[in-house]
C-alpha positions as CSV (number, residue, x, y, z in Angstrom):
1,X,24.8,12.9,4.9
2,X,22.3,15.0,3.0
3,X,18.5,14.7,1.1
4,X,18.2,17.0,-1.5
5,X,15.8,20.0,-0.5
6,X,13.9,19.2,-3.3
7,X,10.6,17.5,-2.4
8,X,10.5,14.6,-5.0
9,X,7.0,14.2,-3.6
10,X,5.8,12.4,-7.1
11,X,7.7,9.7,-5.8
12,X,5.1,8.1,-3.4
13,X,2.7,8.0,-6.0
14,X,4.9,6.8,-8.6
15,X,5.8,4.2,-6.3
16,X,2.4,3.5,-5.4
17,X,2.0,3.1,-8.7
18,X,3.7,-0.1,-9.3
19,X,2.2,-1.1,-5.4
20,X,-1.6,-1.5,-7.3
21,X,-0.4,-3.4,-10.4
22,X,1.3,-6.0,-7.8
23,X,-1.1,-5.9,-6.2
24,X,-3.7,-6.8,-9.5
25,X,-0.6,-9.2,-10.3
26,X,-1.3,-11.1,-7.8
27,X,-4.9,-10.7,-6.2
28,X,-7.1,-10.9,-8.8
29,X,-8.1,-14.7,-8.7
30,X,-8.8,-14.8,-6.2
31,X,-10.9,-11.1,-6.1
32,X,-12.8,-12.8,-9.3
33,X,-13.8,-16.0,-7.1
34,X,-14.6,-14.0,-3.5
35,X,-17.1,-11.5,-6.7
36,X,-18.7,-14.9,-7.7
37,X,-19.0,-16.3,-4.2
38,X,-20.7,-12.9,-3.2
39,X,-23.7,-12.8,-5.9
40,X,-24.4,-15.9,-6.2
41,X,-23.9,-17.0,-2.2
42,X,-26.2,-14.6,-1.2
43,X,-29.1,-14.7,-4.2
44,X,-31.9,-16.8,-4.1
45,X,-31.7,-17.7,-7.8
46,X,-29.2,-20.1,-9.3
47,X,-26.2,-22.4,-7.8
48,X,-25.5,-21.8,-5.4
49,X,-21.5,-22.5,-4.2
50,X,-20.0,-24.7,-1.2
51,X,-16.6,-23.3,-0.7
52,X,-14.2,-21.1,-2.7
53,X,-12.5,-24.6,-4.4
54,X,-15.8,-25.2,-5.2
55,X,-16.3,-21.9,-6.7
56,X,-12.5,-21.8,-7.8
57,X,-13.2,-25.9,-9.7
58,X,-15.8,-24.6,-11.3
59,X,-13.6,-21.4,-13.0
60,X,-11.2,-23.8,-14.3
61,X,-12.7,-26.4,-15.8
62,X,-15.6,-24.2,-17.8
63,X,-13.5,-21.0,-18.9
64,X,-10.1,-22.0,-17.7
65,X,-7.3,-19.8,-16.1
66,X,-8.4,-16.5,-18.4
67,X,-11.5,-17.0,-16.3
68,X,-9.9,-16.5,-13.4
69,X,-9.2,-13.1,-14.7
70,X,-12.1,-11.6,-16.1
71,X,-12.6,-7.7,-15.9
72,X,-8.4,-7.4,-14.7
73,X,-8.1,-5.0,-17.0
74,X,-10.3,-2.1,-15.3
75,X,-8.3,-3.6,-12.3
76,X,-5.6,-2.8,-13.8
77,X,-6.0,1.7,-14.2
78,X,-7.8,1.1,-11.5
79,X,-5.7,0.2,-8.7
80,X,-2.4,1.4,-10.8
81,X,-4.3,5.2,-10.3
82,X,-6.2,4.5,-6.8
83,X,-2.8,2.9,-5.2
84,X,-0.5,5.4,-6.4
85,X,-3.0,8.4,-4.7
86,X,-3.5,6.2,-1.2
87,X,0.2,5.6,-0.3
88,X,1.2,9.9,-1.8
89,X,-1.9,11.2,0.0
90,X,-1.5,9.2,3.1
91,X,2.2,10.0,2.8
92,X,1.5,13.5,2.1
93,X,-1.1,14.3,5.1
94,X,1.5,12.2,7.4
95,X,3.8,14.7,7.0
96,X,1.6,17.5,7.3
97,X,-0.3,16.1,10.4
98,X,3.5,15.6,11.9
99,X,5.0,19.4,11.3
100,X,7.9,17.7,10.3
101,X,8.7,16.7,13.5
102,X,10.3,13.7,12.4
103,X,9.3,10.4,15.6
104,X,10.1,6.7,14.9
105,X,7.0,5.0,17.1
106,X,3.8,5.1,14.6
107,X,1.7,8.2,16.1
108,X,-2.4,6.6,15.6
109,X,-3.7,10.7,16.1
110,X,-1.7,11.4,12.6
111,X,-1.8,7.4,11.3
112,X,-6.0,7.3,11.1
113,X,-6.8,10.5,10.1
114,X,-4.1,10.3,6.9
115,X,-4.9,7.0,5.4
116,X,-8.9,7.3,6.5
117,X,-8.6,10.9,4.0
118,X,-6.3,9.1,1.7
119,X,-9.6,6.1,1.1
120,X,-12.1,8.7,1.1
121,X,-10.3,10.0,-2.2
122,X,-9.4,7.6,-3.9
123,X,-12.7,5.5,-3.2
124,X,-14.0,7.6,-5.9
125,X,-11.4,6.5,-8.2
126,X,-12.4,3.0,-7.0
127,X,-16.0,2.7,-7.6
128,X,-16.5,2.9,-11.2
129,X,-13.5,0.6,-11.8
130,X,-14.9,-1.8,-9.9
131,X,-18.5,-1.3,-10.9
132,X,-17.1,-2.3,-14.2
133,X,-15.0,-5.1,-13.2
134,X,-17.6,-6.5,-10.7
135,X,-19.9,-6.4,-13.4
136,X,-17.0,-8.4,-15.7
137,X,-17.0,-10.7,-13.0
138,X,-19.7,-12.1,-12.6
139,X,-20.2,-13.4,-16.1
140,X,-19.1,-16.9,-17.4
141,X,-19.2,-19.1,-15.3
142,X,-22.7,-19.8,-14.0
143,X,-23.5,-16.6,-14.9
144,X,-26.8,-15.8,-13.9
145,X,-27.0,-12.4,-16.6
146,X,-28.6,-13.3,-19.7
147,X,-26.3,-13.9,-22.7
148,X,-28.4,-11.7,-24.3
149,X,-27.6,-8.9,-22.0
150,X,-23.8,-9.8,-21.4
151,X,-20.8,-7.6,-21.9
152,X,-18.0,-8.3,-24.5
153,X,-15.3,-6.1,-23.0
154,X,-14.7,-4.0,-19.8
155,X,-15.5,-1.0,-22.6
156,X,-18.3,-2.2,-23.7
157,X,-19.6,-2.9,-20.4
158,X,-19.3,1.2,-19.2
159,X,-20.5,2.6,-22.2
160,X,-23.6,0.1,-21.5
161,X,-23.9,1.2,-18.4
162,X,-23.5,4.6,-19.2
163,X,-25.8,4.8,-21.8
164,X,-29.0,3.5,-19.9
165,X,-27.7,5.3,-16.7
166,X,-26.0,7.8,-17.3
167,X,-22.5,9.1,-15.3
168,X,-24.5,8.8,-12.4
169,X,-24.6,4.8,-13.6
170,X,-20.6,4.9,-13.4
171,X,-20.9,5.8,-9.0
172,X,-23.9,3.2,-8.3
173,X,-22.5,2.2,-4.8
174,X,-20.1,5.1,-4.1
175,X,-21.2,5.5,-0.3
176,X,-20.7,1.8,0.2
177,X,-16.9,2.6,-0.8
178,X,-16.2,5.8,0.4
179,X,-17.0,4.2,4.1
180,X,-15.3,0.5,2.8
181,X,-12.3,2.3,2.5
182,X,-12.1,5.1,4.9
183,X,-12.5,3.0,7.6
184,X,-10.1,0.1,5.7
185,X,-7.2,2.0,4.8
186,X,-7.7,3.1,8.4
187,X,-7.1,-0.1,10.1
188,X,-4.5,-1.1,7.3
189,X,-2.0,1.6,8.2
190,X,-1.9,1.4,11.6
191,X,-1.6,-2.4,11.2
192,X,1.2,-1.7,8.9
193,X,3.1,1.2,10.7
194,X,2.7,-1.1,14.0
195,X,3.6,-4.2,13.1
196,X,6.9,-3.0,11.0
197,X,7.7,-0.6,13.8
198,X,7.6,-3.6,16.8
199,X,9.8,-5.7,14.3
200,X,12.2,-3.5,13.9
201,X,12.3,-2.5,17.6
202,X,12.8,-6.6,18.9
203,X,15.8,-6.9,15.3
204,X,17.3,-3.8,17.4
205,X,17.7,-5.3,19.9
206,X,18.1,-8.5,19.2
207,X,21.3,-8.1,16.4
208,X,23.1,-5.3,14.8
209,X,22.9,-7.3,11.4
210,X,20.1,-5.8,9.6
211,X,19.6,-6.0,5.4
212,X,17.4,-6.1,2.9
213,X,16.5,-9.2,2.8
214,X,15.2,-9.1,5.8
215,X,13.4,-6.1,5.4
216,X,11.8,-7.3,2.8
217,X,10.7,-9.9,5.1
218,X,8.8,-7.5,7.3
219,X,7.1,-5.8,4.3
220,X,5.9,-8.5,3.8
221,X,4.2,-10.1,6.8
222,X,3.3,-6.5,8.2
223,X,1.6,-5.4,4.6
224,X,0.0,-8.8,4.5
225,X,-1.1,-8.2,8.6
226,X,-2.5,-5.0,7.4
227,X,-4.5,-7.0,4.3
228,X,-6.2,-8.8,6.7
229,X,-7.1,-6.9,9.0
230,X,-8.8,-4.6,6.2
231,X,-10.7,-7.0,4.9
232,X,-11.4,-8.8,8.0
233,X,-12.7,-5.3,9.2
234,X,-14.7,-4.3,6.1
235,X,-16.1,-7.1,4.8
236,X,-19.3,-6.8,5.1
237,X,-19.1,-3.6,3.4
238,X,-17.7,-5.2,0.5
239,X,-20.1,-8.1,0.1
240,X,-23.0,-4.8,0.2
241,X,-20.8,-3.0,-2.7
242,X,-21.0,-6.3,-4.9
243,X,-25.0,-7.1,-5.0
244,X,-25.0,-2.8,-5.3
245,X,-23.4,-2.4,-7.9
246,X,-24.2,-5.9,-9.6
247,X,-28.3,-5.1,-9.7
248,X,-30.0,-5.5,-12.4
249,X,-32.6,-3.2,-11.4
250,X,-31.9,0.2,-11.2
251,X,-34.8,0.5,-8.6
252,X,-32.2,-2.0,-6.3
253,X,-31.3,-0.5,-2.4
254,X,-28.1,1.5,-2.4
255,X,-28.4,1.4,1.1
256,X,-25.1,-0.9,2.1
257,X,-27.1,-1.5,5.9
258,X,-30.1,-2.0,4.5
259,X,-28.7,-4.5,1.4
260,X,-27.1,-5.9,5.3
261,X,-30.5,-6.2,7.1
262,X,-31.8,-8.0,3.9
263,X,-28.1,-10.7,3.8
264,X,-28.4,-10.8,7.6
265,X,-32.5,-12.1,7.8
266,X,-32.1,-14.5,4.2
267,X,-28.6,-15.6,6.0
268,X,-27.3,-14.2,8.7
269,X,-24.0,-13.3,10.5
270,X,-22.3,-16.2,7.5
271,X,-24.0,-14.7,4.7
272,X,-22.1,-11.2,5.8
273,X,-18.4,-12.8,5.3
274,X,-19.5,-14.3,2.0
275,X,-16.1,-14.6,0.7
276,X,-14.1,-14.1,3.6
277,X,-11.9,-17.1,3.0
278,X,-10.6,-16.1,-0.5
279,X,-10.6,-12.8,0.7
280,X,-8.5,-13.6,3.2
281,X,-6.0,-15.6,0.8
282,X,-5.9,-13.2,-1.2
283,X,-5.4,-10.6,0.9
284,X,-2.3,-11.5,2.3
285,X,0.1,-12.0,-0.6
286,X,-1.6,-9.1,-2.5
287,X,-0.9,-6.4,0.3
288,X,2.3,-8.0,1.0
289,X,3.0,-7.2,-2.5
290,X,2.4,-3.8,-3.1
291,X,4.3,-2.9,-0.1
292,X,7.3,-4.3,-0.3
293,X,6.7,-2.7,-4.2
294,X,6.4,0.3,-2.9
295,X,8.7,0.7,-0.2
296,X,11.3,-1.0,-3.1
297,X,9.7,1.2,-5.5
298,X,10.1,4.2,-2.7
299,X,14.0,3.4,-2.6
300,X,15.1,2.8,-5.8
301,X,13.8,6.5,-7.4
302,X,15.9,7.8,-4.1
303,X,18.8,6.4,-5.4
304,X,18.0,7.6,-9.0
305,X,17.9,10.7,-7.8
306,X,20.9,10.4,-6.4
307,X,22.4,9.3,-9.9
308,X,21.6,12.2,-11.7
309,X,23.4,15.0,-12.7
310,X,21.0,17.9,-13.0
311,X,22.4,18.4,-9.5
312,X,24.9,21.6,-10.2
313,X,27.5,21.9,-8.3
314,X,27.7,25.4,-6.8
315,X,24.1,23.6,-5.1
316,X,25.1,20.7,-3.5
317,X,28.2,22.8,-2.1
318,X,25.2,25.0,-0.5
319,X,23.4,22.3,0.2
320,X,26.9,20.8,2.9
321,X,27.7,24.1,4.2
322,X,24.4,24.3,5.4
323,X,24.5,21.3,6.7
324,X,27.4,21.6,8.6
325,X,25.9,24.5,10.0
326,X,23.0,21.9,11.1
327,X,25.5,19.0,12.5
328,X,26.9,22.2,15.0
329,X,23.6,22.7,16.3
330,X,22.8,19.5,16.8
331,X,25.4,17.7,18.2
332,X,25.3,20.7,20.9
333,X,21.6,18.4,22.9
334,X,22.2,15.1,21.3
335,X,23.5,11.9,23.0
336,X,26.9,12.1,21.9
337,X,29.4,9.8,23.8
338,X,33.2,9.9,22.5
339,X,35.3,7.1,20.9
340,X,38.1,5.8,19.7
341,X,37.3,4.2,17.2
342,X,37.0,6.3,13.5
343,X,33.6,8.0,13.6
344,X,31.9,10.2,11.0
345,X,29.1,12.6,12.8
346,X,25.9,13.0,10.2
347,X,23.0,14.2,10.3
348,X,20.1,13.8,7.3
349,X,18.9,17.5,6.1
350,X,15.0,16.6,5.2
351,X,11.4,17.9,5.4
352,X,10.3,14.4,4.3
353,X,9.5,11.8,6.7
354,X,11.8,8.1,7.4
355,X,11.7,5.6,9.5
356,X,15.1,5.4,10.9
357,X,15.5,1.6,11.0
358,X,14.8,1.3,7.4
359,X,17.7,4.1,6.6
360,X,19.8,2.3,9.0
361,X,19.6,-1.3,6.9
362,X,19.6,1.0,3.7
363,X,22.7,2.5,4.2
364,X,24.4,-0.7,5.4
365,X,23.0,-2.5,1.7
366,X,24.5,0.9,-0.4
367,X,28.2,1.3,1.9
368,X,30.6,-1.8,1.1
369,X,33.4,-1.9,4.5
370,X,35.9,-4.5,5.1
371,X,34.6,-4.7,8.0
372,X,31.1,-3.8,9.7
373,X,30.9,-0.6,10.5
374,X,27.8,0.8,13.9
375,X,25.2,2.8,12.9
376,X,23.5,5.0,16.3
377,X,20.9,6.9,16.5
378,X,22.5,10.5,18.5
379,X,19.3,12.7,18.4
380,X,16.8,15.1,16.4
381,X,17.9,13.3,12.4
382,X,21.4,12.8,13.7
383,X,23.6,9.2,13.5
384,X,26.7,8.2,14.8
385,X,28.6,5.9,12.2
386,X,31.1,3.9,14.1
387,X,33.9,1.7,12.1
388,X,36.5,-0.5,12.8
389,X,39.2,-0.1,10.1
390,X,40.1,3.9,9.8
391,X,40.7,2.9,5.8
392,X,36.5,1.9,5.5
393,X,36.3,5.5,7.1
394,X,38.5,6.8,4.2
395,X,36.9,4.8,1.5
396,X,33.2,6.0,2.5
397,X,34.5,9.6,2.7
398,X,35.7,9.4,-1.2
399,X,32.2,9.5,-2.2
400,X,30.6,12.6,-0.7
401,X,29.2,14.2,-1.0
402,X,25.7,11.7,-0.2
403,X,22.3,12.6,-2.3
404,X,19.4,10.1,-2.5
C-alpha cells in the first residue's frame, strides 16, 4: 500500500475552500442576527432587541428570508478564501512542526502554534470582507444608518469605503480580527483534535465495526464543539470588532479593549457577550458542516489522485520497490504477531500527516470483501490486515498497487 511521493498539498486548500462555502450556506442567517444584536443592543440609540428570536422575527416580517442573507456575497468570497488558507496553512504548519513523525495522539505544542499562525494569516483576508459584510448587515430592518448613506450592494460598500477612508479604511478593526482569529482558532483546533481522538479511542475499544457514517458523526460532533468553543472564547472580541467596523465616525476608537470597557460600563458583562444565543446556534451546525466537508473533500481528492491516469508504470514500480524495502525495515522493529489466518503486511509511505483511525475506516469502506477483515496497527506506518477468507485476500491483491 503506497502513497504517491508528490506532496499534493493543494488538497487541504481545495477542501478548505468547500468548507468555507458550507459554513456560509449554513451559518450566514445566524450571523446576520448576531451582527444586528451587537450593533443595536450596545448602542444607546434606536431599537433594542429582546433576544435573537425577536430580531429574527422583525427581519422576516420586513424583508423576508432574503434579509437574513444580506452581505452574503462578501462572506462567500471571504470565507471560501479564508477557509482554504486556514485549513491548508494549519495542516502544513502542523506537519512541519512534527518533523515528519506521525502521531495519532494530539500534541498541543504542535496544534496551538499551528492554529494560531493560520488564524493570524487569514485575519488579513477576513478583515476587509467582514467590514463590508457587517456594514451591509446593519442596513435594512431597524437600521441606524440613514437611507441616504446606505449601500446598494457589497461592491458599492467596498468602493465607498475606499473612496472615503482609503485602502487602510478597509482594514479597520484589523488588530481585533487578528486577536480573534489567532486565539479562536487555537481553541477550535485543540477541541476538534482532542474530541476526535478520544471518540475514535472509545470506538476502537468498544467495537471494530467502523464506517463512513460513524466518521461523519465524529466530524459533526468534533467540528460543532470546536466551533462552540471558538465563539465562547472570543465573542467579546467579535462584539468589539462589529462596533469598530460599523462606526460612522472615523475618529471612533479602534482599540478593542477600550471599546469593551465602554460596553462593560454601559451594559456589564452581558453586553460584552451580546449575540451569544444566535452565535452558539450558528457555531455548531456551521463548523460541523465545515469539518465534514473538509474531511470528505480531502478523501474524494485522494481517491481522484488514485484514479487519474497520469502516473506511469515505471514510477509505480519504483514506489513499490522502495515500499518493499520499508516494509522489511519496519517489520524488524514492529509488534507483528504470527497469525494462521490470511494476512497482509502493509506500510503507508507518505510525508503527510494522517489519522490512523480515519485511514482504517476509509479502507473498510473502499475494500469490499465477503467477510469482515481486521486492520491492526503493528508499528510506525505499518499495518496487519487479517482476512477470514483466502479468496478475500486474493481479491484485494488483484487491485494493487494502491495509490491514494
